[in-house]
C-alpha positions in Angstrom: 101.7 93.3 123.2 100.8 96.5 125.1 103.4 95.7 127.8 106.1 96.1 125.2 107.1 92.4 125.1 107.2 91.2 121.6 107.5 87.4 121.9 109.3 85.2 119.4 105.9 83.4 118.8 102.3 84.1 119.7 100.2 81.3 118.2 96.4 81.1 118.6 94.1 78.1 118.4 90.3 78.3 119.1 87.9 75.8 120.7 87.0 74.2 117.4 90.6 73.8 116.5 91.4 72.2 119.8 88.6 69.7 119.4 89.6 68.9 115.9 93.2 68.1 116.8 92.0 66.0 119.7 90.4 63.6 117.2 93.8 62.5 116.0 96.0 62.6 119.1 95.9 63.7 122.7 97.2 67.2 122.6 96.9 67.8 126.3 95.1 71.1 125.5 92.1 72.0 127.6 88.9 71.0 125.8 86.8 73.4 127.7 88.8 76.5 126.8 87.5 79.0 124.2 91.0 79.3 122.9 94.7 78.8 123.8 97.7 80.9 123.1 101.2 79.5 122.8 103.9 82.0 123.6 107.7 81.7 123.2 110.1 84.4 124.4 113.7 84.6 123.5 116.9 86.6 124.1 119.6 86.5 126.7 119.0 84.8 130.0 118.1 88.1 131.7 115.8 89.1 128.8 114.0 85.8 128.8 113.5 86.0 132.6 112.2 89.5 132.3 109.8 88.8 129.4 108.6 85.6 130.9 107.7 87.3 134.1 105.7 90.0 132.2 103.9 87.5 130.0 103.1 85.2 132.9 101.6 88.1 134.9 99.4 89.2 132.0 98.3 85.7 131.3 97.4 85.0 134.9 95.2 88.2 134.9 93.1 86.9 132.0 93.6 83.1 131.5 91.9 80.2 133.3 95.1 78.2 133.2 98.8 78.9 132.6 101.3 76.3 131.8 105.1 77.0 131.7 107.6 74.8 129.9 110.7 74.5 132.2 112.4 71.9 129.9 112.7 71.4 126.1 110.5 68.3 126.4 107.8 70.4 128.1 108.0 72.9 125.3 107.8 70.2 122.6 104.7 68.8 124.2 103.0 72.2 124.4 103.7 72.9 120.7 103.1 69.4 119.3 99.4 69.9 118.6 99.8 73.4 117.0 102.7 72.3 114.8 100.9 69.2 113.6 97.7 71.0 112.9 98.3 71.1 109.1 98.8 67.3 109.1 95.6 66.8 111.0 93.6 68.9 108.5 94.7 66.7 105.6 94.3 63.5 107.7 90.7 64.4 108.5 89.5 63.2 105.1 87.0 66.1 105.0 86.9 68.9 102.5 88.6 72.0 103.8 89.4 75.6 102.9 92.2 77.5 104.6 91.5 81.2 104.9 93.9 84.1 105.6 92.9 87.5 107.0 94.6 90.1 109.2 93.2 92.6 111.6 94.8 95.0 114.1 96.0 93.0 117.0 93.6 94.5 119.5 90.7 93.5 117.3 91.4 89.7 117.3 88.7 88.9 119.9 86.0 90.6 117.7 87.3 88.8 114.6 87.1 85.5 116.5 83.5 86.3 117.5 82.6 87.1 113.9 84.0 83.8 112.6 82.0 81.9 115.2 78.9 83.7 114.2 79.6 82.8 110.5 80.1 79.2 111.4 76.7 79.1 113.2 74.9 80.8 110.3 76.1 78.2 107.8 76.0 75.0 110.0 73.7 73.3 107.4 76.5 73.3 104.8 79.6 73.3 106.9 81.0 71.0 109.6 82.9 73.7 111.6 85.4 76.5 111.3 88.6 76.1 113.3 90.8 79.1 113.7 94.6 79.1 114.2 97.0 81.8 113.4 99.7 84.2 114.4 98.1 86.3 117.2 101.2 88.5 117.5 100.6 89.7 114.0 96.8 89.7 114.0 97.0 87.1 111.1 94.3 84.5 111.4 93.7 81.4 109.4 90.1 80.2 109.6 90.0 76.7 108.3 86.5 75.7 107.1 85.7 72.0 107.1 82.8 70.5 105.1 81.4 67.2 104.0 82.2 66.7 100.3 78.9 65.0 99.7 76.8 67.8 101.2 75.0 69.6 98.3 74.9 72.8 100.4 78.6 72.8 101.1 79.8 74.8 98.1 77.4 77.7 98.6 77.9 77.7 102.4 81.7 77.8 101.9 81.6 80.7 99.6 79.2 82.7 101.8 81.2 82.0 104.9 84.5 83.0 103.2 82.9 86.2 102.0 81.5 87.0 105.5 84.9 86.4 107.1 86.7 88.7 104.7 84.0 91.4 105.1 84.3 91.2 108.9 88.1 91.6 108.7 87.7 94.7 106.5 85.1 96.2 108.9 87.6 95.8 111.8 90.2 97.8 109.9 92.0 94.7 108.6 92.8 93.3 105.2 91.9 90.5 102.9 95.2 88.6 103.1 98.2 88.8 105.5 100.4 86.0 104.1 98.9 84.0 101.3 98.4 86.8 98.7 95.5 87.6 96.4 96.2 85.3 93.5 93.0 84.7 91.5 90.8 83.6 94.5 90.6 87.1 96.1 90.5 89.3 93.0 86.8 89.8 93.6 87.7 91.4 97.0 90.2 93.8 95.7 87.5 96.5 95.0 86.4 96.0 98.6 89.9 96.5 99.9 90.9 99.3 97.6 89.2 102.3 96.0 89.2 102.8 92.2 92.0 105.3 92.6 94.1 102.8 94.6 93.5 100.0 92.1 94.3 102.4 89.2 97.6 103.4 90.8 98.6 99.7 91.2 97.6 99.0 87.7 100.0 101.7 86.6 102.8 100.1 88.6 102.0 96.8 86.9 102.2 98.5 83.5 105.5 100.2 84.3 107.1 96.8 85.1 105.1 94.8 82.5 104.0 96.9 79.6 103.2 93.8 77.5 101.1 92.2 80.2 102.9 88.9 80.0 104.0 88.6 83.6 101.5 86.5 85.6 98.5 87.8 83.7 95.1 87.6 85.3 96.4 87.6 88.8 95.7 90.0 91.7 94.3 93.0 89.8 90.6 93.0 88.8 89.4 93.9 85.3 89.6 97.6 84.6 86.6 99.6 85.9 85.1 102.7 84.4 85.4 104.2 87.9 89.2 104.1 87.7 90.7 107.5 87.1 93.6 108.2 84.7 96.8 107.7 86.5 99.2 108.0 83.6 101.3 110.7 85.4 101.7 108.4 88.4 102.6 105.5 86.1 105.1 107.6 84.2 106.8 108.6 87.5 107.0 104.9 88.4 108.5 104.2 85.0 111.1 107.0 85.4 112.0 105.6 88.9 112.4 102.1 87.4 114.7 103.5 84.7 116.7 105.6 87.2 115.7 108.9 85.7 113.2 110.2 88.2 113.7 113.9 88.9 111.2 115.2 91.5 109.9 118.7 91.0 111.5 120.8 93.7 108.2 122.7 94.1 106.2 119.5 94.6 104.2 119.5 97.9 105.5 116.9 100.3 102.4 116.9 102.5 98.7 117.7 102.1 95.7 118.2 104.3 97.4 120.0 107.2 96.7 117.1 109.4 98.5 117.3 112.8 96.6 114.7 114.7 98.6 112.1 116.7 97.0 108.8 118.0 98.8 106.1 120.0 97.2 102.7 120.0 98.8 100.8 122.8 96.7 97.6 122.3 98.1 97.3 118.7 101.4 99.1 119.3 100.7 101.4 116.4 100.9 105.1 115.8 98.7 107.2 113.5 100.0 110.7 112.7 99.0 113.5 110.4 101.8 114.2 108.0 102.0 117.8 109.1 102.6 117.0 112.8 106.0 118.1 114.0 108.5 115.7 115.5 108.2 117.6 118.8 104.4 117.0 118.9 104.8 113.3 118.1 107.6 112.7 120.5 105.6 114.4 123.3 102.7 111.9 122.7 105.1 109.0 122.5 106.7 110.0 125.8 103.3 110.5 127.5 102.5 106.9 126.6 105.9 105.4 127.4 106.6 104.2 123.9 109.0 105.0 121.0 108.9 104.9 117.3 112.1 104.1 115.4 110.8 106.1 112.4 110.5 109.4 114.4 113.8 111.1 115.0 114.4 112.8 118.3 116.5 115.6 116.7 115.4 118.4 114.4 112.1 118.4 116.2 110.7 121.3 114.3 110.5 119.2 111.1 107.2 117.7 110.0 107.0 113.9 109.9 105.8 114.0 106.3 108.8 116.0 105.3 111.0 113.5 107.1 109.5 110.5 105.3 109.5 112.3 101.9 113.2 113.3 102.1 114.7 110.5 104.2 118.1 109.1 103.5 120.5 106.6 105.1 119.6 105.1 108.4 116.6 107.4 108.8 115.2 105.9 105.6 115.9 102.4 106.8 114.0 103.0 110.1 111.0 104.4 108.2 110.9 101.5 105.8 110.8 99.0 108.7 108.3 100.9 110.8 105.8 102.2 108.2 102.5 100.2 108.1 100.4 102.5 106.0 100.0 105.9 104.5 97.2 108.2 103.3 98.5 109.9 100.3 97.6 111.8 97.1 98.2 110.2 93.8 100.0 112.5 91.4 97.1 112.6 88.8 94.6 115.2 90.1 95.9 114.8 93.7 93.3 112.0 94.3 93.3 110.7 97.9 94.4 107.1 98.5 95.4 104.8 101.3 98.0 102.1 101.0 98.6 99.8 103.9 96.6 99.8 107.2 97.0 99.5 110.9 97.9 95.9 110.5 101.2 94.1 111.1 100.8 92.0 107.9 99.2 93.0 104.6 100.0 91.4 101.2 96.9 92.6 99.4 98.1 94.3 96.2 101.4 96.1 95.8 103.2 97.6 98.8 102.6 101.0 97.2 103.2 103.1 100.4 107.0 102.4 100.1 107.1 104.4 96.9 106.5 107.6 98.9 109.5 107.2 101.1 112.4 109.5 100.0 110.4 110.3 96.8 110.2 114.1 97.5 106.6 114.3 96.3 107.3 112.6 92.9 104.3 110.3 93.3 102.1 112.6 95.3 101.9 114.1 98.8 101.6 112.5 102.2 98.5 113.1 104.3 98.6 110.5 107.2 101.2 107.9 108.3 100.8 104.7 110.3 103.9 103.3 112.1 104.8 100.4 114.4 105.8 101.5 117.9 107.5 99.8 120.8 107.6 100.1 124.6 111.0 100.8 126.2 111.1 98.0 128.9 114.3 99.5 130.4 112.7 102.9 131.0 110.4 102.8 134.0 
């Protein structure tokens, strides 16, 4: 990822997953490997050749073995085990639970270690935990297997799931990257979000569903006494929904006077204070040989928070596609909140950060912004 190559697929399978699949068919995967990564690159003939060379170089620096599919049949053979993993889970006849957590891409090894430690701690109630997932997104699916007749299985499964989610949060990740909160992960919402952040999302729900009849009892926990009054925020959401939102021209667009700029090459992410100027940000990006589609290269005296809060047209489109997270204030009392994170996938709660794009301070001010970045492979 840090080289700038963004493959069409980067799939991960750990040692337990490899061994589990091997029980059903010969995958050809190395049984002594801690994990395998399956990578596809796509594009024009020239782009594929370029990306393949970069991927192969990086893999040979770190992997014990590299296999390259020269023909479609070779590719099919490499992917067969991973693509049939769901069938193998069901065919095992064992009890199983499929998890879903996301961490920043450069924290995947630590997350894998945490899952392995969890499996070892609960070996009396569980058979094993196999991990597969989408390594290019940092989205991992720990699949926990257990014996249905083991009286310790239920408590071990619950404890293991809790520990895995807590580990993801500790690594800057989130409680779900694809599967959603539903009812299963409601209990973790207060761990993922502060009372302010939950109250703001509850106000969004109320604006869309004042009678509470749309999918009740899902995602949001029961109201807590710690949740502040966010009626002004909710009213702004309602006005926007009705097409009558009129931002206060004197509303602050940014808060905190944060001008810090941090480039994370391992995750290809950018964390910037909302008061940093475009000139400051572009200087940091150039220094690291990366770009951010959300950061214009003209009007460099503007602050990035102002750009996000007032964006229109293609500028707005670029921001929507690149924005991963935002530290903001919520209109009521200017309470601080964070929506999103330095993760490529996050479906915990509502995607509240998007409200602040082009809102001109109607929902609150921007403090810090987190964006995706890329490496220009054609520039040096």
